[in-house]
N, C-alpha and C positions, 0 to 999 in steps of 0.2 A: 471216239476211241474206246469208250468204257461198256459199249452195248446198250446205252439207254436211246430210246427212239424219242427225240425231242424236236420239235419245229423250230427251226432258226429264227423266224420272226418273234417267237416267244422268248428265247435266249437273248435276243437282241433287245427285247422291250425291257429284260429286267436287269441287264448288264450295267454295272455302274459306268458311266461315260467320263472319262478323265476330262479334266478341266484343260482347256487348251490355254497354253502360255500367251498372255497379252503380245500382241505384235509391238516392236520397239517402234518408239517415235524417232522422228527426225533428229531431235535433240539428244535422245539417247544414242542413236548411230555415232553422232559427232563426238559425243563424250566417250563413248569406248573406243573410238578409233582415232582419237585426237593425235597420238603418237605416230599414225601411219598417214596422216592427211594434210597435203599442201592445197591451199587454194589459190586460183588465180583470177584476176580481173584486170580490165582495161579502164584506164580514166583518161580524159583530154584535157588539155590546158591550151587556152588561146594566148597568142603571143602579142605584143605591142602593134604588130603589123596585121592582126586578125587571122593569122596562120594557126591553123589547129594542129596541136601535137598530141602524140599518143604515148602513154606511159604504161607499160605492162608490169604488174608486180605479182610476184609469188611469195606467199607467206604460209609459214608452217603453223598448225592449229595448236601444238604442245605448248610453245612457249612465244606464241605471236611473233616469232622471228622473221624477219623479211629475208627469204632465201635469195631473191635475185629480182632486180629490176632493170629496166632499159626504156630508152626513149627512141621513137622514130616519127618520121613525118608520114612514111606509106606503110601500115602495117600489113603483112600477108600471112597466110597459113605457113609458108616455108619459114617466115622471119619468126613466127610464134615457136614453131618446132625447134630451130636453132636457139632460141632462148631457153627452152627447157632443157635442151641437151647441156648448153653451157651451166644452167642451174645444178643438173645431177649429172656429172661426169662419172666414168668407171663404175657403173650399174648401182648408182646410189640413187636410184629414183624411190619415191615413196610408194606404198602400196594403191593409195588413192589420190586421183586429182580431180578437186571440186572445183566445177565453174559453170558459168550460165550458158545461155543458148547463142552466145554470140557466133556468128557464120564463121569467124575465122578460127573459133575454137572446135565449131562441129565439123568444120573441113580437116581438122589435124587428128581425127579419131584413130584412122588406122595406123598413124605413124605413133601416136600415143601408145596404142596396144603392143606394138613392136617392142616397145619400150619398156614393157612389163608393168604398166601402169594400168589400173581401173579407173575409168573416168565417172564421175559421180556428178550426174547434170541436174541443176535445180529446175523446178518447174516455170513455166512462163510468169512474168509479172511477180516473183516472189524473191526479192533481193535478199529477204531475212533468212533464206536457206544458205546464202553465203555471208554470212554476218560478219565473219572475222576479216574477209577480205573488204567488204564494204565498208566495215567501221575503220580500217587502214585507210582507204581513199578519202574517207569523210575527215579524218584526222589531219591528213596531209592537205586538204583543202581548206579547212579551218585553221589550221595551226600555222600554215605556211604559204599557200599559194593565193589566199585572199588577202595578202599582205604584200604581195611581190608581182610587179610586172616582169614578165618573162620576154626576153628579147630574140630568143632563137633556141634551136635544139641543144646546142652546148651549154648555154645558160641555163636551160631547164635543168640538164643533168648534173651541173655544178651544183644547183641549189638542192635537188633530190637527194644527192648523196651525203651532205652533212646532216640533214634532217634524219635520214635513215640512221646515220651513227647516235645522234641525240635520242631518237625512238629506241634502239637497242640498249643503250648505256646509261641513259638518264630518265628518261620518261616512265612512271611507273604506271600500273596497270591494276585496276581492281580484280579482273580476272586472273591474275596472277599473284594475289595476295600482297597487292601494293609492292610488288617487285617489278625489276626491268626484265626484259628478253633474256639479256647477258646479265646474269645475277651481280647484284651491287652489294657489297657488304655495309651493313648499317655503321655508320661512325656517332660514336657517343659524344656527349658534351666534354669529356677529358681530351678528346682528341684535337680541340683547338675551336677557334672561333669559324664561324659559317663565312665563306668566301664564294663569291658569284663570278663565274666564267660565262662570258656571252657566247651565244651560238647563233648562226646566221644573221651576224652584226648586231646582235642584242635582241633579235625576235624572241629568242627563248634564251635561258640561263641553265648551267649546269652548277648546283650548288654542292661544296663541298668543305669539310672542316679541315683547317690547315693549323698546324701548332705556331 
């Protein structure tokens, strides 16, 4: 536009090329959107009569808080959708819902989009991409169901519920700077002596200071 007759290829050769910003890693994506991500996963628990029960867990990334759980003997995509609706009523759905390629989750994609959620699907055989949910499932197994014989669906639900309360208000997490998902005040020496309160029949304990 200044009247100079210059070859386009010559200009392209000497133009300073802007550096492309590095594409964000999976870890960076999870960290940047932690407050908008809820992860979900299934795990199974056998009963004393060798019946397999299914537990669905939904957990938020920001505070590692278990948003919802439920137990069933026969999971279906309709059941999964209903659990998500129960977890997020009145347009309270998160922006992202992270899950693996479980057929029940994949069959629910259209319903999830109608609820305003963008699904983030992990690649095959990569449980580390859903690390928060996988870690929660591992904690439930190691700290609870490796020590308990489950009788039936109702018994399993009765055991998950108090563990979730313990997990939220008592169990500390390194990822939360040694805090609980539900913030817990630090009790100093002057508050009194340490008293242990049993959880799950003494399988775990909540320690507090009492005058």
